[in-house]
SEZADO-869174 format. One record per residue: residue number from 1; residue in three letters; x, y, z of N, C-alpha, C in turn. Coordinates in pm, whole numbers. Layout:
{atom NUM ALA {X Y Z} {X Y Z} {X Y Z}} ...
//
This chain:
{atom 1 MET {5493 -6950 -14016} {5470 -7079 -13995} {5370 -7079 -13872}} {atom 2 GLU {5279 -7163 -13830} {5218 -7193 -13775} {5266 -7306 -13626}} {atom 3 GLY {5201 -7357 -13542} {5234 -7440 -13464} {5359 -7384 -13327}} {atom 4 ASP {5386 -7494 -13308} {5503 -7471 -13214} {5640 -7377 -13247}} {atom 5 GLU {5627 -7392 -13360} {5765 -7363 -13417} {5749 -7192 -13494}} {atom 6 ARG {5626 -7145 -13448} {5622 -7071 -13515} {5685 -6912 -13473}} {atom 7 SER {5725 -6812 -13549} {5828 -6712 -13512} {5786 -6630 -13426}} {atom 8 LYS {5844 -6539 -13329} {5797 -6461 -13261} {5678 -6320 -13331}} {atom 9 LEU {5758 -6312 -13448} {5709 -6167 -13501} {5558 -6216 -13565}} {atom 10 PHE {5549 -6319 -13590} {5448 -6401 -13684} {5352 -6434 -13526}} {atom 11 GLU {5375 -6453 -13430} {5286 -6433 -13309} {5268 -6300 -13272}} {atom 12 MET {5370 -6220 -13260} {5287 -6058 -13230} {5198 -6021 -13332}} {atom 13 LEU {5187 -6044 -13413} {5113 -6008 -13544} {4961 -6035 -13566}} {atom 14 THR {4985 -6186 -13555} {4877 -6269 -13524} {4772 -6275 -13426}} {atom 15 ASP {4824 -6229 -13335} {4726 -6247 -13165} {4782 -6123 -13088}} {atom 16 ASN {4701 -5957 -13125} {4758 -5835 -13013} {4601 -5834 -13010}} {atom 17 PRO {4585 -5737 -12934} {4516 -5654 -12918} {4414 -5529 -13057}} {atom 18 ARG {4510 -5503 -13081} {4463 -5425 -13217} {4426 -5470 -13339}} {atom 19 THR {4480 -5595 -13395} {4461 -5660 -13483} {4380 -5816 -13472}} {atom 20 GLY {4351 -5841 -13307} {4269 -5968 -13303} {4373 -6069 -13269}} {atom 21 ASP {4299 -6169 -13283} {4359 -6327 -13271} {4333 -6393 -13406}} {atom 22 SER {4379 -6383 -13521} {4362 -6496 -13658} {4474 -6475 -13711}} {atom 23 SER {4461 -6582 -13758} {4595 -6620 -13882} {4590 -6579 -13971}} {atom 24 ILE {4696 -6593 -14071} {4757 -6518 -14206} {4655 -6633 -14283}} {atom 25 TYR {4558 -6592 -14352} {4475 -6681 -14425} {4544 -6670 -14618}} {atom 26 TRP {4584 -6618 -14632} {4652 -6626 -14743} {4775 -6494 -14761}} {atom 27 ASN {4848 -6552 -14894} {4936 -6396 -14931} {4968 -6313 -14925}} {atom 28 PHE {4999 -6192 -14893} {4964 -6056 -14950} {4946 -5968 -14850}} {atom 29 GLU {4925 -6033 -14724} {4833 -5994 -14620} {4938 -5839 -14576}} {atom 30 LYS {4893 -5757 -14534} {4991 -5641 -14456} {4944 -5602 -14333}} {atom 31 PHE {5043 -5572 -14286} {5059 -5470 -14138} {5137 -5385 -14139}} {atom 32 LEU {5059 -5275 -14088} {5118 -5134 -14075} {5160 -5091 -13912}} {atom 33 ILE {5304 -5099 -13908} {5363 -5053 -13807} {5412 -4967 -13784}} {atom 34 ASP {5400 -4882 -13685} {5458 -4715 -13671} {5580 -4710 -13639}} {atom 35 LYS {5647 -4582 -13585} {5825 -4578 -13614} {5858 -4635 -13493}} {atom 36 ASP {5730 -4696 -13375} {5795 -4710 -13255} {5766 -4835 -13230}} {atom 37 GLY {5725 -4927 -13330} {5684 -5060 -13309} {5600 -5116 -13302}} {atom 38 TYR {5471 -5005 -13279} {5365 -5074 -13290} {5289 -5096 -13382}} {atom 39 ILE {5189 -5228 -13361} {5091 -5220 -13468} {4975 -5135 -13450}} {atom 40 VAL {4974 -5050 -13606} {4891 -4976 -13591} {4731 -5060 -13688}} {atom 41 ASP {4754 -5149 -13770} {4643 -5213 -13851} {4666 -5330 -13923}} {atom 42 ARG {4587 -5412 -13967} {4592 -5492 -14050} {4519 -5475 -14176}} {atom 43 PHE {4578 -5526 -14292} {4509 -5534 -14436} {4502 -5656 -14482}} {atom 44 ARG {4423 -5714 -14475} {4378 -5890 -14570} {4410 -5864 -14681}} {atom 45 SER {4455 -5979 -14776} {4551 -6017 -14881} {4472 -5947 -15019}} {atom 46 PHE {4314 -5883 -14986} {4248 -5834 -15088} {4218 -5705 -15108}} {atom 47 THR {4321 -5599 -14994} {4367 -5534 -14980} {4449 -5480 -15102}} {atom 48 LYS {4443 -5398 -15188} {4530 -5352 -15251} {4701 -5261 -15214}} {atom 49 PRO {4810 -5274 -15229} {4872 -5154 -15170} {4802 -5020 -15200}} {atom 50 GLU {4760 -4989 -15314} {4773 -4837 -15341} {4641 -4802 -15298}} {atom 51 SER {4564 -4937 -15175} {4378 -4892 -15154} {4404 -4720 -15112}} {atom 52 GLU {4280 -4697 -15090} {4292 -4543 -15014} {4271 -4546 -14928}} {atom 53 ASP {4249 -4660 -14818} {4258 -4684 -14680} {4377 -4714 -14643}} {atom 54 LEU {4490 -4773 -14699} {4581 -4789 -14655} {4654 -4665 -14700}} {atom 55 LYS {4652 -4626 -14785} {4766 -4486 -14812} {4699 -4359 -14728}} {atom 56 SER {4610 -4362 -14703} {4561 -4232 -14617} {4616 -4278 -14441}} {atom 57 LEU {4583 -4415 -14450} {4645 -4416 -14281} {4850 -4432 -14324}} {atom 58 ILE {4888 -4453 -14374} {5041 -4425 -14367} {5074 -4278 -14386}} {atom 59 GLU {4964 -4209 -14459} {4985 -4046 -14496} {4985 -3967 -14342}} {atom 60 LYS {4868 -4033 -14268} {4846 -3964 -14131} {4980 -4021 -14000}} {atom 61 LEU {5030 -4123 -14059} {5074 -4179 -13977} {5268 -4081 -13972}} {atom 62 LEU {5270 -4056 -14131} {5397 -3956 -14155} {5353 -3844 -14130}} {atom 63 SER {5249 -3789 -14125} {5253 -3638 -14075} {5233 -3631 -13911}} {atom 64 ASP {5189 -3716 -13843} {5221 -3714 -13709} {5357 -3703 -13658}} {atom 65 SER {5463 -3759 -13749} {5598 -3784 -13675} {5667 -3685 -13678}} 
//
């Protein structure tokens, strides 16, 4: 939800130094958050969950832990 009633999570995901300041434009946008709760990256809805970019970033985060 946008506007005055938007949730803190929505605000955190859509307005931060890592992923920028922009709204969620469409369903299925993905946010990758590390084990410590930090936003790592944002993938727009056209990025498929099985995309190499997303998979390789997840694998890197898993290997770093």
